[in-house]
N, C-alpha and C positions, 0 to 999 in steps of 0.2 A: 516651736521648732520641733520637727520630727527627730526621733533618736538617730536615724541614719544621717540626717543633715548635721546634727550636732557632732557625730563622730567624724564626719567628713571635714567639718570646720576645725575640730581639734587636730586632726591629722595634718591639715594644711598649716595650722599654726606651728605644730612641732617641726615640720619640715623647714619653716622659715626662721626658726630660732637659731642663733649662732651656736656652734658646738661648745661644750664645756672646755675651758682652757686646760690643755694637757700639760703635764709637767715636763721638765727638761731632763732627759735621762743622763746626759753628760754631767749636768750639775748634781743630779742625784747620786751619781757614782762617787763624787767627792764628799758627799754628806753621810755615807753609810758606815763610817768607821766604827761607831758605837754598836751598830747592828751586827757587825762581823764576828764579835766575840761569841754570840749565841747562834747566829743564823749562818755562819760559815763565810769564808772569804768570797765565795761565788754564789751565795744565797742558798747553798745546799748544806743544811745543818748536819753536823756530826753528833749533835746532842739530841737524844731522843725526846727531850722535854721541849725543844724548840722546833717549830715548823720550818719547812723549806719555804723560801720566799721567791726564789728564781722561777720565772714563768707564771707567777700568779696573775690574776686579772687585776688590772690597774685600779679600777673602781672599787674592788673589794679591799685592796690595800689602803686606799684613801679612806674608805669608811672605817676600817679597822683601826688605823692609826688615829683618826679623829675621835673615835670612841674611847681609845686608850687615853688620849690627851684630856678628854672631858671627864674621865672617870666612869663613863657609862659602861665600859668594858673593863674588867678588873684583872690585872696581873701586876704584882708588885714591881717587877723590873720594867715592864713595858709602860706602866703608868708614870714611873720616874723619868724614863727616857723621852717618852712622847710629850710630856708636860712642856718641854722646852722647844718643841718644834712649831714652826710657823706653818700656815697653810701652804706657802710656797715650798717649804722643806718637804712637807708630806707629799705634795704633788710630784716633786722632783724625784724623791726616793721611790715612790710607787711607780713612776715612769721607768726608772732604772731597772727595778726588779722585774717589772712586766716585760721589759725589752729582752730579757735573757731567754734565749731559746733552750727549751728542755726537750730532749728526745726521749721517748718512751719506747723501750724494747720489750715486747711481750716475752714471757719465758719460753 
């Protein structure tokens, strides 16, 4: 198979795959209580040691939480909190934080 045909076949396959299941932002909002202590009530942290989560890319949040849960990514607090999260919890929480609109105003 020629490389161009292989790429076309791969592209066709990717278009026909079902989208990854997205989390439920409403459910995620109910699950973020433990997050709020460090990351703020609205996902905008007042703590310089904790990043803002509001408006982050959903897939980034899923990858990060999954890595904290497995221990691949290390942070004492996050490893403890994420250890108890299910895949559904992670998807829902990521969907919630990603759904928050953040407006950036240049100086």
